[in-house]
N, C-alpha and C positions, 0 to 999 in steps of 0.2 A: 312742405316738401324736404326731402332729404337729398345730401349731397355726400360724396365719399370725399373724406379728407384724404387726399394721398402723403403716404408717410415713407420716405425715403430708408432704404435697408439700414439696419444699425446694430451694433452689437447690443446683446441684453446688458441692461444695468441691473445688477442683482440687488445693490442696495436699493434702488428706486422701489423694487417689488416688497422689500421689507420694512424700510424705515419710513415710508411715506404713509402706510396703513396706521402708524400709532402717533405719528407727528402732526399730521393735516389730513384727517380722514374726512372732514366736513366736506358733504356733496356740494359739488361747484353747482348751484341751483340757481334757476333765473329769479324773476321778481317774487318774492314770496307771498304767500295768501296771507292777507293783513287787511286792516280797516274794517268795514261790514261785511266784506267777504269772510273775513276770519272770524267774524263774531258768528256768522252763520255755519260756518264749519266746525266751531266748538259746539254749537248748539247739536248740530248732526253727529258730532262723535259724541256727544253724552247720551242721545236715544240710541245709537249703535250699540253702546257699551252696556247700557241698560238692557236691551233686547238680548245681546250677546251673553249676559250673565244669566238671564232668565233661561234662556235655550239651554245653557251648560246643565240645568237641572231638571230639564223637562223631556220626558219620552212615555209614550203609552204603551211602549213595548215590554215585553217580559225578556229576560236575560236567554241569549243564545248560547251555543255550545262553550265557547272561549270563556265568555263570563261565567257561566255556571262553574267550570273548571276552576276559574280562579278562585270562586268564593269556597268551593269544596275544599281546595288545598290550604286556603288561607284559615279555614275553621281549624285546621289539626293544630294539636299544641306545636310551638315554635320551633320545638326539638326534631319534631317528626317531617317538618316541611323540607328540608333538604332531602330526604328519601324519596318523599313524594314526586319532587321535582325532577330526579333523577329517571324517573319514568315518564317525565312529561315534555323536558326540552327546555325549559327557561330559567333564568338566574333568580336567586331568593328575594331580591330586596323588595320589590312591590308586595311580593306575597307576605313578607313578614310585617311592613308597614300596615299591609290591610287588615293583618290578622289584630294587630293592636287597635286599628280603627273600629272593626266590627266589634271588640272588645267592649267599647265604649258606647258605640251607636247602634249596633245591631248587625244583621246580615240580610235585612230585607232588601228587595231591588233597590228601592231609594236611596236607602242609607249605604249600602255597599258601593253605588255609584257616584256618590256624594264624596267620596274621597277623590275620585278621578277629576268631579266637578270644581272642588277647591282648586287642586293643582291647576286646571285649567285656567281658571280666574287669576290666581297669582302669577300663572307664567305670561299673562299679559302685561300686568304692572311692571314685573321684573324684566320683562323685554322693551318697555317703553324706557324704563332707566337706562339702561344699557345702551339703547339706541341713541337716545338723546346724548349721551355722553359721548358718543363717536361722532354721530351723522347731523346733530342738531335737532331742534325742537319739531320742525315740519316734518321730517323723515320720520322720528318717533311717533308722532301723532298719526302718521299715515299707516305706520307699520302697527300700530295699536287698533287702529279702526279695521285693518283688514284682519287681524287676528281675532278680534270680538266678533267679526262678521263671518269667519272661514266654518263653512260646512265642514270641514276636515276636522278641525279643531273642536267645533260643536259635538260632532259625532262620536269622537272618542272621549270628550268631557262626559258623555253619557254612556259608558262602558265601564265595568269594571275588569278593565285592563290596564296595562302599564303605560300606554303612550302618553297620557297627558302627564304623567310624572316624567318621562323621557323628555317632553318639550320644556318642563319647569327645571329640569336639570341643566338643559342646553342653555335656557335663559340666563340662568346662575353663573354657567361657564363662561358665556359672552361676557358678562358683567366682570367676574373675577379676571379674565384674560386681559381683560380692558384695564384693570387697575394694576396688573403686574407690569403692564407695558409703560403704564405712567409712571410707577415707581417700582421697581423690582427690589423685593425683599424676601426672605425665607419664608415669612409667614403669609405671603401673598402666594408663592408659589405652593404652599402647603395647601391654602382652600382649593386652587387649581388642581392638585392632585387628589384632595377629598371628593370633589365634583366628578372628576374622572372617574375614580373609582366605583364611585355611586353609580355611574353611567354603565360601566363595566357588569355591575351586579343587576342591572336594571334590564337591560335589551344588549343581545349580542351584537346587534348591527352599529352598538357604539365603537365595537373595535375599528370599524372601518372609518368611521368619524374621528376617532383618537389618531388613527394613521395619517389621516389628512392633515389634521391639526398639528402632528408631530413633525411632520415633514416642513411644515411652515416655521415651526420652531427652530429646527435645525438651520433653516436659511435664514433665519433672522439672527440666530447664534454666529454663523459663519461670516455672511456677507453683510451685515448689519455696519453703515459706516460711524453710527454713535454709539458710544461704550454703553450707554445704557439700553440700547436696542440689542446690542449683543448679549449683554449680561441677561435682559429678560429673556430673550431666546434660549440662552442656556438654562436657565430657572425653569422656564416651560416645558423643555426637552425633560429635565431631570423631575418634573413633577409628574410627567406620564410615566418614568421609569418607576417611581415610587406606587403609581396607581396599578400598573403592570405587577408589582411585587406584592401590592395588597390582595390582587386576584388570584396568587399563587394558590390559598386555600380550597378555591373551588375548581381550580384547575383539572383536576383527576375527573369530578363530576362533569365538567364541562367537554372533556375529551371524550366520555362515556356517551354523553349526549349526543356528540356529533356522530359518534360511530355506531350507534343503536337506535335513536329517536327520530332521524330523518323522515319527513313525509314520503311515502313510497310513491304517491301521485304527482311529486312535485315536478313542475316543468321547468327546465332551466332556462333563466330569461336570456335574451339577447342583448349584446352589447348596447344596442340603441336603447334600451332602457336606462341607461344611464344619463341619457338627456332626457327622454320622453317620459320616463317614469314619474317625476316631479310634476307633471301635469295632470296626473292622477289625484291631485290633492282636490278635485272637484268630484271624485266619483267614489261613493262612500258605500259600498255594499247595498245598493238599491236606492238610496237616500236622494229621490231626485224630485225637485219641483215641477209644477205645471209646465210645459214647455220643454221639460226633460234634458236630452241630450243636446238641444239647441243651445239652451244657456249654458251648460256646462262647457260646451265648445268654444262659445264666445268668449267666457271666463279665460280657457286656457289661451286662445289665441291672443286675446289682450293681454294675458299675463306674459306670454312669450316675447311679444312685442316690447313690452315694459323691461324685460331682463335684457333682451338685445340693446335698448336704449341704455340702461343701465352701464352697460359693460362699454358700450362703443359710442353712446348717443351724446352729442354736446349740445345744448340748447342756445339757439341764437335767437335773435330778435323776429318778432311776429310767430310765424309758424314754421320758421326754418329749423331744421334739425341736421346738424353735422355728423357723420360717422366717422371717428377716429379710429381705425383700424391697430393702434398701439394698446387700446382699451382705456379706460376712466380709472383713475387711482380710487375713489371711494368704493367702487365695485369690485376690484381685482380678489379682496380678501374673501368675501361671500361668495363669489363666483368659485373660487378655488375651494372651498368647504364645500359646497352643494355638489358640483360636478366631480370633483375627486373622490368625494367620499361614494358617491352613486358609483362611480367607475370602478373603484375598488370594490365596492359591494357586489357587483355584478359578476366581475371577475372572480371574487370570492365563492358565490354561489355557483358559478362553474365548476371551481375546483371542488367544492364540497357536494356537487350535484343537489343543491336545495334550490328552494322557490325563491321568487321575489313576489311580494304584495304590498300595495301601496302604505299601508300602514307602517312596515318596518322603515320607510322614508321618513317617520316622524324625527329622526335624529337630524334631518337638514331643513326641517319644516320650516323654524322661524329663519334661518338665513336665507331661505326662498321667498319669504314674506318681504325681508329685508332689502332684498335685490330688487323687487317689484316696487316697494316705496322709494328707493334710489332713482328707480328707472322713470318715476313720475316727474323728475326733476328736468327731463329734457323738455318737457312740456312749458313752453315758454310763458305761456298767457294765464295767468292766476285761475282766471273763471274758467277756462278749459282744464286746466290741472285739476279743479276740484270736480269737475263733471266727469273726469275719467276715473277718479277715485270713488265717487257717489255711484257710478256705474259697478263698478269693482263689488262695491259693498252692498248694494242693494239687490244685486245677483247672486253674491255669497249667502245673504241673509235668507232669501228664496228658497236656496237649497238647504240651509239650516233649518228654516221652519219646516220643511218637507221631511227633513230627518226626525222631528218630534213625533211624527205619526207613522214613520216607517215602522214596520213590523219583522223583527228580526227572527221570530220563532212562531210555529204554530203550537207550541206544546199547550197552550191554553185550551184550545179546542180539543185536543186529543186528552189532556188528563179531564176536563169536563166530561166526556163520554164516559170515559172509564170510572169517573167517580160515581155516575148516575147508573151506569148499568153492569158494572163488573160484581163478582160475589166473592167474599172470602175465600181465600185459596186459590184464586185465579193466577194464571202466570203471565206476566207481561213481558215480552221480548222487544228487543230493539236491534233494529238493523239498518244503516250501520251502528254499531254502538256510539257514535257521534252524536245520535239522536236521544242519548239518555241522561247526559248530565242537565241539560234544560228542563226536559220533561220532569226527571226526577224530583225538581225543586217544586214543582205545584202539584205532582202526583198525592193525592190524599195518603197520609200514614194509617193505613189499615192493613187487613191481613191480605195483602197481595206479595207474590214472589216475583222477583224482577230479575232478568239476565239479559246479556248482551251478546250479538254476535260480532267478532268470531270466538271469542274466548269463553263465552258460557259464565261470564263471571259480573261482578257488582257494575250497574251501567252508572253510578254516580260519578266516576273518574273514568278516563282513558290511559290504558297502558299502552304508550307508543314503542314501546322497546321492541325491536325486531319485528314491528307491525307488518311488514311484508311477508316475512315467513309465518305469521299467525293466520294471515288471510289464506296463505296456501295449505295450512296444515288443516283445513275441513271444508265442507262443501256443503250446499244449501241441503241437499238431500240428508247428510249425516246430521246436520245440525237439526232438521225438521223431525228426524228419527228421535234425537235426543230430546226435542221438546215433547213428542208423544210420550216417551217414557216418562218425563217429570211432571206431566200433565195431572196424572193422577185422576181421572175423571172431571177435571175442571177445563174450563175455558182457556184458550190461548191468546192473548191480545198481542197482535203484532204490529208495533211501531214501526214503518218502514219507509224508505225513500231511495230514488234511484240518482244515477248522476254523480255519485262520491268517488270521484278518481278512479282507482283500480277496482273498486266495487263494480263499477258499470252496472249490469243488470243482476247482480248477485242477489241483491234483497227481494227484487221480482221473482228470481226463481225459486226463493226459499217460499214466498207466499204461495207459490204454484205447488211447490213440493209439500206443503202443509194440507193444501185443499185436496192433494193426490193421496194422501193417506187414506188407507180403508175405513171407510164409515164416516168420515169426517166431513163437516160441512162448515161453510163460510159466509160471512155478512160484513160487507163495507161499510163503515160507519163514517169516516172522513177521507175525504180526497185530498191530496197535496195541490197546493196552490202556489207554487213558485213565483208567480207574477206579482203575487201579494206579500210572500213570507219569504225574508233570505234564507230560513231553515224551515223548508216546507216538508209535511209528513202526511203518510197515509196511516190509517187506523184501520185495522182488519180484525175481527173476532173470529176465530177457528174453534168450533167445538168438537170435541172428540166424540165417538161412537154413543157414549151413553147418554149425552147431551142432544146430539142430533137427532136421535132415535127418539128421543122422549118428546121432542119439540114437534117432530111430524106425525107421531101418534096422538098428540094430544088432541080431544075434542075442540 
């Protein structure tokens, strides 16, 4: 049962909010898990870690849009990557590192994704070290268990994207800040600056994370009662200034991207997403176990309860839990980082009219897990606490295992039909162009011509610059007439899908416009299956009069 612990009003003690986090962060936990129960927990942790590592390199899906774009850009010469990213909308560090990784290990789906897998595995280890240093062995072990099992972490460990690298850098950042507050030196502050700059060059949501951390540094530098706390806070704030200066060479590109490469279909998130957004860590682009939303809902509810326990709960004897509305010292820092970052990010999304998707919250994923691990400490009985952790781990692993078979793109089916039936000189068109990068990776390198809607350009990459204007500059009818002129007596294979934001029914109208061209015929080869594939596709062959008439007149 729970009881509310009444707290009389009092003036805020600023020093308590900064000093205690670095001098006495050890969680005030009940009886630790030890003895035979501890041995069982250790065995289960080993099994969890082994399965988690395996999952991070296991997926049966081909690369979808974002991954294919990453690999396509990273294949360019290093000097050409910044210019390509200017039209894409991302910072360069991940792409440069992936470039050199592929130089050594190749650019197959497995080898390209393995870089993320390595980052994800390393992040578990670094997180364990950092958390043990601050909150003790049990919190560190629980955090590592949750991290290893997490479907969110596993999913992005199998993607050729920057999110696993983000979590690794955040883990290093927590460890570096911990060392800075243990003993503030210019060298340790320099390491914090290096990690902060690396985050800025990896994902732009790091700006919001560093703003939240920077506010904490300033508070420590001003209100800390201990000289070392104040010095650490000032060193930390200075390190973020240095990181900002290091970002200046990229600033013109960032400003250009902000002005010209925003997604035109973005739905501005509501402010409540700053709280509820972190609970989407169990919903990863269609990766659902048997039981689907029931399991993810339960995981979210238990996680929310544990976070509340981490912030306000105090373990008592038996099953009693008291709620102290002043909040618990061990959880204050991570609570601030998670929810201040999310709030600043959502406000930033409103100001920039951009979107929020759960993967952007990777910058606060590790603090989120730490909060849950701290929250388990309010469960006083060790075997009950282990049962709660076990439920979370098993539920997360079931989602993670489902992710290994989740199909992110239907490009294999489309490319297989084109390879078997298309003739040299045929024209393959993609609508929208977002279907192009993943399909082009598996499309045979034969004598096929390829174009993409709306710009009639190379479908291997997307030019996001002024994308809304590009959509308005053409119509399905005009594009169909242009395909008619380019077909030159060959078939047009249209790879198309509906439901892409501002496209709405544009691509369906393009298919109708092609079939309505005088003398043209059409045949549907592949139907989109959005319930099976995250990126589903239709494939329709359109034959110009020369081919259509020949096929109908053949004996």
